[in-house]
C-alpha positions, 0 to 999 in steps of 0.5 A, a space after each residue: 404145090 397148092 399155090 401153083 396148082 390149077 383147078 381141075 375141071 374134069 374132076 369137079 363135078 365128080 367130087 361134088 357128087 361124092 362129097 354130097 354122098 359122104 355128107 361133107 358140107 364144107 367146100 372142098 377144092 380139087 386141084 391139079 399140079 405138075 409137082 404132085 407125084 400122087 394124090 394128096 389131101 391137104 388143108 385143115 380149115 380149107 381142105 384140098 384134094 391135090 391130083 397129079 397133072 396126068 389125072 385127066 387121062 385116068 380111067 373114070 373108075 380110078 378117078 372116082 376111087 382116088 377122089 373117094 379115098 381123099 374125101 374120106 380123109 377129110 370126112 374122118 378129120 385125118 388132117 387135124 389128127 396128123 397135125 396133132 401127131 406131128 406136134 407130139 413128135 416134135 415135143 417128144 422127138 427123143 422118144 422112139 415110141 412117139 415115132 412108132 406111134 406116128 408110123 402106125 397111125 399112118 398105116 391104120 389111117 390108109 387102111 381105114 379109108 381103103 375099107 370105107 372105099 370097098 364098103 361103097 361097092 368098089 371091087 377089091 381087085 379093081 381098087 388094088 389094081 389102081 393102087 399098084 398103078 399109082 405106085 408104079 407111076 411114081 418117079 421116086 419113093 418118098 414119104 409124105 409127112 405133111 399130107 395123107 398120100 394115097 399111094 405110098 410104096 413102103 406099105 403097099 404089100 400089106 395094104 394089098 393083102 388087107 384089100 384081098 382078105 375076105 375075112 377082114 371086118 371092114 365095117 366102121 366102129 359102132 357107136 356102142 364100141 366107141 362108147 366102150 373104148 371112151 369109157 375104158 380110156 376114161 377109167 384109166 386116164 381120169 384117176 391119173 388126172 385126179 392124182 395130178 390135179 391133187 398133186 398140183 392143188 394148193 398146199 395147206 397146213 396142220 397146227 395144234 398143241 400137245 398137252 398132258 393129262 393135267 393140261 400142261 404143255 408137252 415140249 419136244 413131242 414128235 408129230 407124224 402125219 401120214 397122208 391117206 390119199 397120197 404117199 407123203 408123210 410129214 414129221 415135225 417136233 413140237 417147240 418148247 411151248 408144246 406147239 407144232 406146225 406142218 406147212 406147207 403140205 399137200 391136201 388130203 386125209 391125214 392120220 396123226 401120231 403124237 409120241 413123247 417119252 413117258 406118254 402113250 402114243 396118241 392118234 388122231 385124224 384130220 382132213 386138210 382142204 386145198 389151201 386151208 389150215 386145220 388144227 388138231 390138238 393132242 392130249 397125251 396119257 401116261 405110258 405104262 412101266 414094265 418090270 422084268 424079273 428072272 427067278 432061276 432054279 437048279 435041276 436036280 433038287 438043290 437049294 434054290 438061289 433066286 437072284 435079285 430082281 432087276 427093274 427096267 423102265 422106259 425113258 421119259 422126259 418133260 414133266 413126267 417122272 416114272 414110277 420106280 421099284 424100291 422094295 421087292 419081295 423075292 419069289 420062292 421057287 419050291 424044290 418040289 416044282 424044280 424036281 418036277 421040271 416046272 418052269 415058265 414065264 408069268 406076265 402080269 398087269 397091275 396098277 401102281 397106286 399114288 402111294 406106291 402099292 401094287 393094286 389088282 395084279 392079274 396074270 395075263 398069259 397061260 402058265 402053270 397055276 402054281 407059278 402064277 400063285 407064287 408070282 402073285 404072292 410076291 408082287 403084291 408085297 412090292 413097293 414103288 415110288 409112284 409116278 409123278 406128273 408135274 410133281 403130283 403122284 398119279 396112278 400108272 399101269 405096269 407090266 411085270 414079267 417073272 421068268 422061272 427058269 431051271 439051270 445047272 
């Protein structure tokens, strides 16, 4: 239609005056075409206002309203915006929200230009009459996907209602409101962009060695690295030489845990830069050994028959040999306490020395002091085979539980 159109002499002077009042500096052509059923705006680099061939017979008020409406499309950069929206629909052709957004964009675009025309002094009922006459003159109802068309029958009723609504705020968006909207969009989109950029950042690696208190390497240690800045968690096992390597992994702040049988869990932190390598060496401490003993009595009074204590110890591996209970003094459960119904659990912390004796036993829970004294008197007599680290005896911390229970 643009190629076969001719310049409009009647509208040229009026268009120049309106373009100057709107502050449009780039040249805008106004053309007439017998193939244009309604006024259209077209062209991104070289904007054109295309009029039907009967435009010269229009009243001057209608011609001015039409030219002003189409020039507002040029001023608002609606043509590039529509090209972007159409490209988005081509890319997301399968998504119904893309087409709904394009439809809403067209509606809001026309209403924004209508409001701008009324703000320049045109009476709402006169402008609404021009729209109705333009739609009536259409030979067929058609939606224009490529160019903003001033008069489309599909949305005419809602536009007329909006034009005649005196309570409608027709003023354009203020600079302060625009800044607030941009700030809100940035607050939502920038974190998403940062996450995307973080996810696309070059991966790095974490390496290191795992050693015991003597400086020897600990093989088969389980290494867990949790990314504090993302959701990934990396796991590996140290090789027979006590060396581990996590690669490739995303950059970020990592919390590391080193776990091996017989050792307490060691923790560390590391910061991994994009594309870099970080080294974190771990030094494990010996874990504690636990002993659980059950002392059972009878109620009412009967000869106490404490059972043999059973010892439970953690499984260890590598170069660690845990301490082992070899001699146990059986705690007494006096008849007087049984008759009184005194029962409870005594939990103690103690140190198994290098020669296997129990040092510094201490009750760590709340229990009847008489039961606590019975437990302490018995445990101080216990004898352990001390823990060995690489063949050498070492002190270890142990937890001892003695359970005084009454039964039938």
